[in-house]
NULOTI-567295 format. One line per field, with one value per residue: residue in three letters; x, y, z of N, C-alpha, C, O in turn. Coordinates in pm, 1 decimal. Example, Ala and Ser with C-alpha at 12.3 -4.5 7.8 and 13.67 -1.06 7.14 Angstrom:
<pts>
residuo = ALA|SER
n.c1 = 1319.0|1285.0
n.c2 = -569.0|-225.0
n.c3 = 780.0|708.0
ca.c1 = 1230.0|1367.0
ca.c2 = -450.0|-106.0
ca.c3 = 780.0|714.0
c.c1 = 1320.0|1290.0
c.c2 = -330.0|3.0
c.c3 = 780.0|787.0
o.c1 = 1423.6|1340.9
o.c2 = -331.9|113.8
o.c3 = 846.5|803.9
</pts>
This chain:
<pts>
residuo = MET|ASP|THR|ASN|PRO|VAL|GLU|PRO|SER|CYS|ARG|ILE|HIS|ASP|PHE|SER|LEU|ARG|LEU|PHE|TRP|ASP|VAL|ASP|PRO|SER|SER|LEU|ASP|VAL|ASP|ARG|ASP|LYS|LYS|TYR|VAL|ILE|ALA|ARG|VAL|LEU|GLU|PHE|GLY|THR|LEU|GLN|ASP|TRP|ARG|ARG|LEU|VAL|ALA|TYR|PHE|THR|LEU|ASP|GLY|ILE|ILE|ALA|ALA|ALA|THR|THR|PHE|ARG|THR|LEU|ASP|ALA|LYS|ALA|LEU|ALA|PHE|LEU|CYS|VAL|VAL|GLY|HIS|VAL|PRO|LYS|GLU|ALA|PHE|ARG|CYS|TYR|ALA|LEU|LYS|GLN|SER|ASN|PRO|THR|PRO|TRP|ASN|SER
n.c1 = 905.8|1146.0|1448.3|1628.4|1953.7|1973.8|2204.4|2429.5|2691.2|2875.2|3127.0|3333.6|3488.5|3420.9|3273.4|3302.1|3635.4|3659.7|3462.7|3460.7|3675.7|3737.9|3767.0|3919.4|3874.0|3892.0|3823.8|3549.0|3241.7|3001.8|2731.5|2754.3|2773.1|2567.9|2388.9|2546.6|2733.8|2534.7|2397.4|2653.0|2656.2|2411.7|2477.2|2707.7|2785.0|2841.9|2658.7|2705.7|2796.0|2539.9|2389.6|2506.1|2453.3|2162.4|2156.5|2275.1|2115.8|1824.0|1591.3|1392.0|1483.0|1697.4|1554.3|1446.7|1614.8|1710.2|1513.2|1527.4|1717.8|1894.7|2015.9|2008.7|2134.8|1937.1|1915.9|1931.0|1751.8|1511.9|1561.2|1523.8|1255.3|1128.2|1240.3|1144.0|865.6|767.9|633.2|804.6|785.7|769.4|1037.4|1273.8|1482.2|1348.6|1113.4|1269.5|1432.9|1222.6|1110.0|1340.5|1389.6|1625.0|1721.7|1798.2|1851.5|2020.6
n.c2 = -771.8|-975.9|-985.0|-1179.5|-1302.2|-1532.4|-1709.8|-1859.4|-1709.9|-1413.3|-1246.2|-961.0|-980.8|-1112.7|-969.7|-747.2|-586.7|-348.7|-153.4|-75.4|171.6|392.6|332.1|95.0|-209.8|-423.0|-284.8|-313.1|-479.3|-698.3|-668.9|-527.7|-278.2|-274.8|-98.6|50.4|-102.9|-246.7|14.0|42.3|-168.3|-177.6|66.5|66.8|-214.5|-528.1|-804.1|-1034.0|-957.8|-848.3|-1074.7|-1232.6|-1064.8|-1078.9|-1329.9|-1329.3|-1098.8|-1140.1|-1014.5|-874.1|-749.8|-629.3|-403.9|-297.8|-199.8|-27.5|146.5|359.9|509.4|829.1|930.0|788.2|617.4|690.9|513.4|279.1|295.8|273.1|45.8|-102.4|-66.1|-176.6|-445.6|-541.2|-446.2|-229.6|98.4|372.6|595.4|518.3|510.5|715.4|864.3|930.1|1095.3|1286.5|1379.5|1495.6|1685.5|1887.8|2004.8|2070.6|2346.7|2310.6|2038.0|1745.1
n.c3 = 3923.1|3857.1|4015.2|4070.5|4012.1|3737.0|3629.2|3827.7|3913.8|3810.1|3660.1|3647.9|3426.1|3263.0|3077.6|2800.4|2833.2|2711.6|2764.3|3001.5|3015.0|3149.9|3392.9|3655.8|3560.3|3760.6|4019.4|3992.9|4081.4|3968.0|4108.8|4293.7|4155.0|3976.3|3837.4|3697.6|3525.7|3357.8|3204.3|3098.3|2890.2|2771.6|2637.8|2503.2|2442.1|2313.7|2114.8|2252.2|2508.8|2612.6|2588.9|2798.1|3010.5|3021.8|3087.7|3361.2|3496.5|3414.0|3185.5|3334.6|3532.4|3418.1|3281.6|3493.3|3659.5|3475.8|3406.1|3611.2|3557.0|3501.6|3248.3|2941.2|2619.3|2333.2|2144.7|2282.8|2494.4|2285.7|2206.3|2437.4|2505.0|2292.4|2297.2|2578.9|2589.3|2703.1|2767.5|2663.3|2819.6|3085.8|3163.0|3351.3|3225.3|2990.3|3102.8|3210.2|2983.0|2837.2|3008.2|3023.9|2765.9|2465.9|2290.9|2019.0|1782.2|1885.9
ca.c1 = 1000.9|1273.9|1634.0|1786.2|2034.3|1980.4|2372.3|2505.5|2776.0|2897.3|3229.0|3328.1|3615.8|3316.1|3216.3|3420.9|3650.9|3683.3|3327.3|3513.7|3773.0|3733.4|3766.8|4016.2|3789.6|3909.6|3779.9|3412.0|3142.0|2878.2|2611.6|2742.9|2774.1|2515.9|2312.0|2702.3|2727.5|2406.5|2412.6|2734.5|2635.7|2321.2|2547.9|2848.8|2843.8|2828.2|2572.6|2774.7|2752.3|2379.8|2321.4|2559.9|2355.2|2048.2|2129.9|2267.8|2018.6|1718.2|1548.2|1312.1|1591.1|1771.9|1445.3|1412.4|1754.5|1712.8|1395.0|1595.7|1853.8|1887.2|2065.5|2047.4|2127.4|1801.2|1876.5|1929.0|1621.1|1430.9|1562.5|1465.4|1087.9|1112.7|1254.3|1068.5|759.1|779.2|668.8|917.7|732.9|800.7|1171.2|1290.3|1553.8|1265.3|1055.1|1346.2|1460.1|1085.1|1131.2|1428.8|1407.8|1732.8|1653.7|1825.0|1821.5|2147.4
ca.c2 = -827.6|-1059.0|-952.1|-1237.9|-1380.6|-1673.9|-1766.6|-1842.3|-1598.4|-1323.0|-1167.6|-818.6|-1008.2|-1193.5|-891.7|-684.0|-463.9|-206.5|-90.6|6.0|237.5|461.2|277.6|-1.7|-308.6|-486.2|-274.1|-305.2|-600.3|-698.8|-700.6|-406.8|-156.8|-343.9|-14.8|97.2|-229.1|-248.5|85.4|31.6|-281.5|-116.8|177.3|7.3|-361.1|-634.2|-883.5|-1118.0|-896.7|-854.0|-1227.0|-1223.4|-948.7|-1094.5|-1453.9|-1288.6|-1041.7|-1138.7|-893.4|-781.3|-680.9|-519.5|-323.7|-222.3|-92.6|120.1|282.8|425.4|573.6|963.8|945.2|661.3|650.3|686.0|362.4|196.2|284.7|223.8|-130.2|-189.6|-40.8|-336.5|-620.4|-541.8|-450.6|-124.3|237.4|463.5|673.8|451.8|534.6|831.6|937.3|1004.3|1190.6|1384.8|1446.2|1564.5|1790.8|1963.5|2022.2|2141.2|2437.7|2271.6|1877.6|1698.9
ca.c3 = 3831.9|3943.3|3998.5|4134.4|3897.4|3648.0|3648.8|3964.8|3938.1|3677.3|3679.1|3554.2|3309.8|3130.1|2983.5|2705.2|2928.2|2668.2|2814.4|3129.3|3006.1|3236.2|3541.1|3674.1|3593.2|3879.0|4141.5|3985.1|4136.2|3900.5|4198.5|4377.0|4011.5|3895.3|3738.5|3578.0|3423.6|3274.1|3142.6|2978.2|2802.4|2677.6|2533.4|2411.5|2467.7|2182.6|2139.8|2342.9|2651.9|2617.6|2623.4|2929.0|3081.6|3020.2|3135.8|3491.8|3552.7|3358.0|3138.1|3385.0|3632.8|3341.4|3235.3|3634.5|3685.1|3345.3|3422.3|3715.0|3460.6|3459.2|3104.7|2838.0|2486.1|2293.6|2063.8|2425.3|2532.4|2206.7|2199.8|2576.5|2491.5|2192.6|2368.3|2683.3|2572.3|2773.2|2699.9|2682.8|2911.3|3200.8|3168.5|3405.1|3138.3|2910.4|3133.5|3250.6|2832.2|2791.9|3043.3|3008.6|2582.2|2416.2|2186.7|1884.4|1784.9|1894.2
c.c1 = 1100.5|1379.5|1698.7|1818.3|1972.6|2093.2|2397.8|2592.7|2821.6|3000.0|3261.5|3410.5|3524.8|3260.6|3346.1|3466.4|3681.3|3570.2|3329.1|3646.0|3793.0|3785.0|3855.7|3889.5|3798.9|3865.3|3637.8|3374.9|3042.2|2755.0|2626.7|2707.4|2688.6|2414.1|2443.2|2717.7|2637.3|2397.6|2543.5|2701.3|2519.4|2390.2|2628.3|2853.8|2798.0|2715.5|2636.0|2748.7|2634.5|2352.0|2398.5|2469.6|2244.8|2063.3|2193.9|2151.9|1861.8|1674.5|1463.1|1380.4|1649.4|1669.6|1405.3|1506.2|1748.2|1628.5|1416.0|1687.7|1807.5|1893.6|2042.8|2031.4|1989.8|1824.4|1867.3|1791.9|1522.1|1440.1|1519.3|1308.7|1060.6|1107.7|1198.5|945.7|734.7|743.6|756.8|873.4|774.0|956.1|1200.8|1353.3|1448.2|1206.8|1153.0|1401.9|1320.6|1062.9|1203.4|1448.3|1535.5|1630.9|1689.4|1850.5|1967.0|2149.7
c.c2 = -877.2|-1000.6|-1053.4|-1280.0|-1530.0|-1766.2|-1753.8|-1722.7|-1550.8|-1241.5|-1011.8|-856.4|-1078.6|-1101.3|-804.4|-588.1|-366.3|-133.6|-13.8|86.3|303.7|462.4|184.6|-109.4|-388.4|-462.2|-266.6|-472.2|-596.9|-636.8|-561.9|-293.9|-217.7|-230.7|51.4|-14.2|-239.9|-153.5|98.8|-97.8|-240.1|-23.8|122.0|-131.0|-429.8|-718.8|-984.8|-1067.3|-860.5|-973.6|-1245.6|-1166.6|-1021.8|-1242.5|-1419.5|-1204.0|-1059.0|-980.6|-818.7|-721.0|-584.1|-378.1|-252.1|-142.5|12.2|201.4|391.4|532.5|712.1|982.0|774.0|710.1|628.3|570.9|260.6|213.7|230.4|70.1|-213.8|-167.6|-191.9|-495.9|-647.8|-474.7|-306.9|6.0|328.1|597.4|628.9|467.2|674.4|916.7|993.6|1100.5|1327.5|1482.4|1535.0|1690.4|1938.6|1957.2|2119.4|2212.4|2406.6|2108.1|1860.3|1573.1
c.c3 = 3935.4|3895.4|4046.9|3989.6|3839.6|3697.1|3801.4|3994.0|3750.9|3769.8|3587.1|3409.3|3197.0|3013.2|2899.3|2801.9|2831.8|2705.5|2952.7|3099.9|3081.9|3378.0|3541.9|3688.3|3707.0|4017.9|4109.5|4033.1|4037.3|3988.7|4252.9|4284.2|3929.2|3803.3|3639.0|3472.2|3344.4|3175.6|3049.8|2873.6|2739.7|2574.6|2445.8|2414.6|2324.5|2211.8|2262.6|2517.7|2654.6|2646.5|2764.5|3038.1|3123.9|3120.6|3277.8|3563.4|3522.2|3293.5|3220.2|3486.5|3561.9|3332.5|3419.6|3644.8|3605.0|3339.3|3535.4|3646.5|3439.4|3314.2|3090.6|2733.2|2443.5|2180.8|2212.0|2481.4|2444.2|2204.0|2354.7|2536.2|2409.1|2266.6|2485.4|2697.2|2652.0|2725.5|2757.4|2817.9|3068.6|3265.4|3231.5|3311.0|3025.7|2931.2|3179.9|3100.1|2828.5|2873.0|3039.3|2846.0|2549.6|2302.5|2028.5|1875.7|1788.3|1868.8
o.c1 = 1127.9|1407.8|1818.5|1746.9|1933.0|2086.7|2386.0|2569.0|2811.9|2987.8|3211.0|3404.2|3550.9|3219.4|3463.3|3387.0|3746.7|3583.6|3250.6|3736.2|3910.7|3827.5|3898.7|3816.0|3690.5|3858.8|3576.5|3454.3|2990.4|2682.7|2530.5|2620.6|2717.7|2362.8|2426.8|2711.8|2676.6|2389.4|2539.5|2749.1|2522.6|2369.7|2616.9|2964.4|2724.0|2669.0|2576.7|2698.3|2628.0|2278.5|2321.1|2426.3|2221.1|1987.9|2156.7|2103.5|1779.2|1709.4|1449.2|1323.3|1663.4|1706.1|1331.3|1490.8|1772.8|1638.9|1342.5|1718.1|1704.6|1802.1|2051.1|1958.0|1920.9|1719.2|1782.7|1730.8|1442.8|1346.0|1494.3|1239.9|995.2|1033.5|1191.9|911.1|613.2|817.2|776.2|951.4|805.6|988.1|1152.0|1308.7|1471.6|1204.6|1113.4|1411.9|1334.5|1008.0|1156.5|1543.7|1545.0|1526.5|1630.7|1871.1|2041.0|2256.4
o.c2 = -839.0|-969.8|-1041.1|-1290.0|-1620.3|-1862.0|-1654.3|-1646.0|-1604.6|-1193.0|-976.2|-788.3|-1094.4|-1133.2|-803.0|-512.3|-275.8|-17.0|67.2|56.5|288.1|552.2|162.5|-111.2|-424.5|-544.3|-208.5|-565.8|-487.1|-554.4|-485.3|-214.4|-223.0|-275.9|92.5|0.6|-243.3|-194.7|157.9|-86.0|-273.6|-30.3|130.4|-169.4|-374.8|-714.7|-985.2|-1128.2|-815.0|-987.3|-1282.0|-1227.2|-1035.3|-1259.6|-1513.4|-1237.6|-1001.7|-869.8|-699.6|-622.9|-470.2|-267.2|-154.8|-20.4|127.4|311.7|488.8|637.1|733.5|1037.3|680.2|805.8|551.0|541.8|171.7|111.1|148.8|-9.1|-332.3|-269.7|-288.2|-592.9|-766.4|-441.7|-292.2|46.3|352.2|666.5|711.4|443.7|766.1|1030.4|1103.9|1195.3|1444.1|1605.0|1656.5|1789.0|2052.1|1887.9|2230.8|2174.8|2458.6|2055.3|1930.8|1511.6
o.c3 = 4049.2|3779.6|4072.1|3889.9|3913.2|3774.2|3872.9|4087.3|3640.6|3882.3|3480.6|3306.9|3077.8|2901.6|2937.1|2857.8|2883.5|2668.3|3002.1|3178.1|3114.6|3450.7|3428.7|3787.0|3752.8|4109.4|4199.1|4024.8|4016.9|3932.7|4259.6|4320.4|3809.7|3700.9|3524.2|3350.1|3227.8|3059.9|2941.9|2760.8|2621.3|2453.3|2323.5|2376.5|2242.9|2325.8|2370.6|2612.1|2768.8|2744.3|2853.0|3136.1|3243.9|3216.3|3348.1|3671.5|3593.1|3334.4|3192.0|3534.0|3606.7|3371.4|3434.2|3640.7|3640.8|3285.8|3551.6|3703.8|3375.3|3253.1|3169.9|2708.2|2510.0|2123.9|2220.7|2511.4|2491.2|2200.4|2377.2|2539.3|2449.1|2282.3|2517.7|2810.6|2639.0|2635.4|2876.5|2883.4|3154.2|3381.9|3165.4|3295.6|2976.4|2852.7|3182.2|3095.3|2814.5|2823.9|3046.8|2810.7|2601.1|2249.2|1933.6|1984.9|1719.7|1871.2
</pts>
């Protein structure tokens, strides 16, 4: 899987700053904090944020990072499965959820 950026540069301020409500956006680096940025865009981002993410990391790079996440919103997981043609069993968050079922639907 290709994880090299397609676009030469990307700054955190290229994304919706509301995605990073709990941290100082100026302290983030898109490359260093790749997994954090990808998770935030997948769970809370706009279509424009998604397009910017794919343009910089590529779809394969995003999926490669997301398969290692311990948690991921169910809708974001379903979206990646459909867009990337990847079975949900390939994602760590799905395997962990199956091994730790909740006693009620949440």
